[in-house]
C-alpha positions in Angstrom: 0.0 0.0 0.0 1.3 3.5 -0.9 1.8 6.0 1.9 -0.6 9.0 1.8 1.3 12.3 1.3 1.3 14.7 4.2 -1.1 17.6 3.7 0.7 20.8 4.7 -0.8 24.1 5.8 1.2 27.1 4.6 1.7 29.8 7.3 3.2 33.2 6.5 5.0 35.2 9.1 3.5 38.8 9.1 6.7 40.3 7.8 6.5 38.2 4.6 3.5 40.2 3.4 5.3 43.4 3.9 8.4 42.1 2.1 6.3 41.0 -0.9 4.4 44.3 -1.0 7.7 46.2 -1.1 9.1 44.0 -3.8 6.0 44.2 -6.0 6.0 48.0 -5.6 9.6 48.2 -6.7 9.1 46.1 -9.8 5.9 47.9 -10.7 7.7 51.2 -10.6 10.5 49.7 -12.6 8.1 48.4 -15.3 4.3 48.2 -15.2 3.2 44.6 -15.0 6.6 43.3 -13.7 5.3 43.3 -10.1 2.3 41.1 -11.2 4.8 38.7 -12.9 6.8 38.6 -9.7 3.7 37.6 -7.7 2.8 34.9 -10.3 6.4 33.4 -10.0 6.3 33.5 -6.2 2.9 31.9 -6.2 4.2 29.0 -8.4 7.1 28.6 -6.0 4.8 28.5 -3.0 2.8 25.7 -4.7 6.1 23.8 -5.4 7.1 24.2 -1.8 3.7 23.0 -0.6 3.9 19.9 -2.8 7.5 18.9 -2.3 9.0 20.8 0.7 11.7 18.2 1.3 13.2 18.8 -2.2 14.7 22.1 -1.0 18.0 22.3 0.7 18.4 23.1 4.4 20.5 26.3 4.7 20.6 26.9 8.5 19.4 24.5 11.2 15.9 23.5 9.9 15.4 26.4 7.6 15.2 25.6 3.9 15.8 27.8 0.9 13.9 27.9 -2.4 15.0 30.2 -5.2 12.7 32.0 -7.5 13.0 31.6 -11.3 13.7 34.8 -13.2 14.1 37.0 -10.1 17.0 37.2 -7.7 15.0 36.3 -4.6 14.9 33.3 -2.2 12.0 32.0 -0.1 13.1 30.8 3.4 10.8 28.3 5.2 10.8 25.6 7.7 8.6 22.5 8.3 6.9 22.2 11.7 4.7 19.2 12.1 2.1 19.7 9.3 2.9 23.3 8.7 5.2 25.0 6.2 6.2 28.3 7.8 7.3 30.9 5.3 9.8 33.0 7.2 11.1 35.4 4.5 11.3 36.4 0.9 14.6 38.2 0.5 16.9 39.4 -2.3 19.8 37.0 -2.8 22.3 39.8 -1.9 20.6 40.7 1.4 22.2 39.9 4.7 21.3 36.3 5.7 21.1 37.3 9.4 17.7 38.8 8.5 16.0 35.4 8.2 18.2 33.3 10.6 16.6 34.8 13.6 13.0 34.2 12.4 11.1 31.2 13.8 
């Protein structure tokens, strides 16, 4: 008999919404429509994380990193029981200490 896959609930830390809003605003100011494209790419990555969270490399303790396609950003998350906790969406050149302290 095949094992039933775990159903994860995705939980976003409050700061993630603020980070996403700032990134979308930046890209929309850069070129109209680019912010919307960014959100679409992020949404696809969130779905991939939800479907296959163990496919992403652990970067610090239990925190995993998933890179966005076409944009220089990473999503940092951890698995806690049946939850996927999205800790941060940060530019690849930002200081990693920003997400290491988030739980």
